[in-house]
N, C-alpha and C positions, 0 to 999 in steps of 0.2 A: 307733627313736625317730624320726631323720632323715627317716627314708625315710618316714614316717605325716606329716613335718611339711613335704617336700615336695609328697606330695599335696595337703593340706590345701591349702600354697598354689598348687598346681596351680587346684586346685575352684574357687578363689576367684577367682584372675583369671580363668579362662573365663566362672565367671558375672557377674563385673565387667563382661566384653567383651558376654556376651548381653545383659544387661541394657541395656549405651548404645549398641550399634548402629544401634537405631532411630532413635536422637537423630544420627547421621552420617550417615543413609542415603539417596540423591539424591531431592531432588524431580524429578520429571520434568516437562520441558514440551513437548510435543507439536507439531512442523513440518512441516507439509506445504507443499510448494515445489519447481519443476519445475526438476528439475536436470539433465534430459535432454529432446528433442523441440526445435519451434519455439521457445519460451520459456526456454529454459535458460541465457540472457545474463538475463536479468529475474531469474531462479532463484539466478545466482551471487549479484548484488546483494542479494538480498533474504536470502541464508545469511551475507553476511557479516556485515550490519547482525546481524541475531541473536543470532549468536555474539558479536559486539563487545559486546551489550546483556549477553549470561549471562557473558561473561569478566568486565564489569565488576565484575557482583554479585557473581560467585565471589572475587573481589580482592577484596571489603570485607566479607568472612565469610560470603557465602551470605543463604538466609534461616533465621529460626529455629537458626541451627545448622547447617543441613543447606547443602551442594552442589548447586546447579539444576543438572539433565541436560537437554541439548537433544537431543530424539529425533527423527531427522531420515528422513523419508519422500521420498521423490519419486515425484509425482502426474502428473508431465509434463505439467502443466495440462489436465488431461482428467479429465471426471465420472467418467467407467467407469474409472479407475484410484484417486479420491479419496474414492470411495466405500471399499474395501478397504481403503486407508492409512488414513481416519479408525476405521475397526471396530478395527484394530489396534492402534490409538494411544489407543482406550478401554478395548480388553477385553482383553488382553495387555500393555502398556505399564504400564496404569495411572495414564495422566496426571494430574497436578490440574488442569491448564490447558494451552489448546494455542493457537497462532495462526495463520495464514495467511499465508504467504507468496507463493502464489498468486494465478494467476487469476479472475475472475466465474465462471465455469463451475462451474471444479471446487470454488471455495470454498462454490458456493451447494450442489454434490452431498453435500461434505462436513459441511454445515452440520446436517443433520437428524441426524447422526450422532451430532456432538456435546450437541447438545438433548437427545434421547433419552437420553444419558449422563449429563447435567445437568454437563457438562463446559463452562466458562467459555471462548469461543472468540475470540479479538481479530483481527481481521481486518485487514491491513494497506495495501492498495492496490485492493483488489475493488471494484466500486464499485454493482454491481449491486444495486437499491433490494430486492428480494427477502431479500435475506441477514441481514435486520434482524429481517424480519418471519417467519423461519424461528420466533424462539423468546427468551426471556428472557438467553436465557445467550450470545446472541450481541452482542458491541459491533465498532463501526467506526471507528477513528481516522481515515480519509482523510474528505476531503468525499463523499457519494456522486454518484453521476455525472449526475442531474437537477441538484442545486446544479452545479456543476461546468458544465454547461451553460449554464445560466442566467448563472453567472460570461462566459463567453466572450460571449453576447451581451450584456452590459454592455459588455466591454469592445470590441467592435463599435460599438455606442452612445459610448461616449466618444470612440471615435477618429474621430469623426464619419461614419462610414461607413452605405451605404442600404439599397445592392444585393447581396446576398450568395448566392453559390454553396457549396452546403453535399454535401461528402464524407464520406459514412458507411463505418466499416471495417462489415462486418457478421456480428458480434457484439456479444452483452451488451454489453461495453463499447464500441462506436461506439454501440450502440442508443439505450441508455443518456445518452451525450453529446448525442445528437442531439436526443431527445424533450425534454433541458432545454433545449436550445440555440433551439430552436422556441417552446416555452414565453415564455423570455424576448424573441424577437423579436416576438410578437404584440404583448406590454408597450411596446417601443421606438419599433415603426414600422419595424422593419425588413422589407427584404423579399425573401425567399426566390424566387431567379429561377431556379433549379433545384437540382433533388435527386438524388445520384449513390452506388452504392452499390459497392463491389470486396469480392473475398474475402481470407482472410487469404496465402493462397497467390500472391497479386497480386503481380508485381513492376515490369511492364510495360504503362504506362495510357495508352498511342498514342491509344487510340480517348477516353478519359474527357478527359483534357487537351485533345483538339481541342474538343472539345464546352464545357467551362469556357471557352476561350478564345474561341468562339461566344459564350458567355454577358457577359461582358464584364463584371463584376461590379465592384464596387467594394472586397470582398474576401470570403475565402475561411473557411470552417472545415471544417477536416476532421481527422477522429479519425484516430487510428492510431498504433499502435507503432514505434518508432525504424527498426525494418527492413523496414516497411510505408513509413512518413513520409518515412524518407529518397530512396528511390527514388522517392515520387512528388512530394516539392516538388524535386527537383534535376530532374526530365522538366519538369515545371510551369515552370521557371525557365528552360529548355531552349529550350523554347517560345514564349519571348517573354511569357508571363504576370506580370505585372508585378504584381496586385494582393496589397496585404499579407496574409499567413495565416497564423491563427489554430491552434494544437495542443491538444494537451493534455499531463497527465501522462504518457504512452505515449510523448513524444515525449523526455521528461527523460532524456535518454543521451547522453553524451559520443559514443556510438556515432553518436546522428544526426548531429551534428557532420560527424562523419566519413567516413560514407557520402552525405548531400548534399554536402559538400565547400561550396565557395564560394554555392552556392547555399541554404546554413541562411540569410547573414546577414541579421538583421529580421524573419526567426521569431517568431510570439508563440506563448507556451504559459502558458496557466494551470496550476498546479501546486500543490504545496504546502509545495515547497521555495525557501527564499529565500537564496541561497549571500551576498549583502551583507547578510546581517541582522546586529543588533548584540545578538544574544538571545545571554549566555552557553552556554546549551543548544546553540545553533545551532553556534557557536564552538568548543566542545569538544566537539559530535561530530563536526563535520568535519575537524578535525586529529587527533582520534582515529585517526576511520576512516580518513584517509591515512596515518598512522602504523600503523595495523594490515595494510593491502593493499597501498600502497604504491599507491594508485591515489585519484581524485576520487569523494565520494559523489552518488548520484543520488538522484533522487526513492525510488525503489524501494529505496536500503537507506537513506535517511532513515524511509520509512513503517515499517521493515520491525522498523529498530531502537525505532523508536518504541511499534509494538506491543507489542513484547516486555517494552520497559523498562513499559510501563503494567502489563502482565502481572505481571510482578515487582514491580513498587509495593504491587501491589493480595495479593501473596503477605506480602509484608512487613508489610501490615496485619491480615494473619489469622493471623500464626506460621505461615505454611504451608498450613493449610487452604486445599480447595477446596471445589466445592460452592457451596452457599446463600450459606455466608461469604465467599468469591470474588467472587461473582456481586454481591452486594450492598456489596463494599468497591469494585469498581470503579464501579456507578453510582452511590457517593456521592462519588467521587472527585473531585479538579481535579489536572491533570499538567502538568507543565513538561517542554514536551518539544521537538526540532531543531522542530519543526512547529508548534511555537505552545503555548499554551496551552488544555488541552484538559479539555472536562468534557461526560458523556453527558447526555441528554435522556431522555425518558421510554421513548423507540422506541431507545434506546441507540447512538443517531447523534451524531456532532458539530457544532456548530456554530462556525467558524472562517472569517476572510478565507482568499483567494483567493489566489495569490501570482500576477503578475503577471514571468513573465521574458522576457527578446527575448536573441536569440544576437547578438553583438558582437563580433569580433575574434577569432572563434574560442571562443565561450569563455557560457556563459550568465549575463546580468545582471539586475539587477533593473530593471524597467520601472514597476510600478507595482502595486498592494495593491486588489484587489478586495472589496468590505464593503457592508453592508448587510440589510436584511428580504430581499432577493427571496435571499438566501444559507443563509435557514434550513431546517433539513431537515424532514421533514415526524415529526409525534409522533403518538400515541396521541390525545392531544386532538383531533386532527383530522381 
């Protein structure tokens, strides 16, 4: 009799566990990020930002009683690698949503896979305009490239400069920025005295620097990542070029200041992160990131934390459901984030102010804020 009762009890317990298990199954969030290759440093910042967002959500109980799991794959910032990564996340891992912590080329390649799989995909800092044009499951929390470029032209105008040398990194990132800058330059009557391009692998800029020096511009608009911008700015200053330099969010890393050294002083950059912000969301993120990692947050970390947090907030609104429910929750939401208050338009782009930082005493400090109709992203209505 006792044996029979024990067997009944064991059966009841196992049945209870079987029925309750789905409530505690992990909700999987996909994450493509460059952890090896030329973009690995940015990838590490992105990963730390995403991990912090997930850890904070799990510490508060997760979503609808379910723990969040960040499913991470290295895409090497390569379109070729990004396609199988996205395919695995959709088909094998069955992620409920995904975040891009990668560059424009790899993000564009992955976007079609997520769109086809009806998996909402929140893009942290890839700025190419075609990403959101992929379809209605795409969302971008950063200002797109053309918008940032137009902000750069407004900054040049606000600084009272007229003659501009444009130096463009020859990839999706650089070309989107240059297109926006030239559009804005026409509106503000800026004169582009010369345009130059360089490749991702370039670190020696002697010939280009000589030409820019000969141009004698009032100001320089130079796109790049910290690992290209550091050597470029350093060599421009070493050659005696004194014109102010406007960079963008690719410069937004302490590593830019380390590489460029004293030459970094006075460099402007248009970006998403205002380190001197009084916003509780920004101040809390900066402190928590420093506590978790031991280093200062950069734009990539802040942007990826934001994209991941936005996706999680959407999941909280749907009770953990993905697909159309999550897509609609994201589209209708307003989000308080470390990079500002965000809401998506009908193309799932955000309209937000652009922060201008300046390197001062070996640190990024607030210079000004660029705002206005010029920063409006495209929409389906236009």
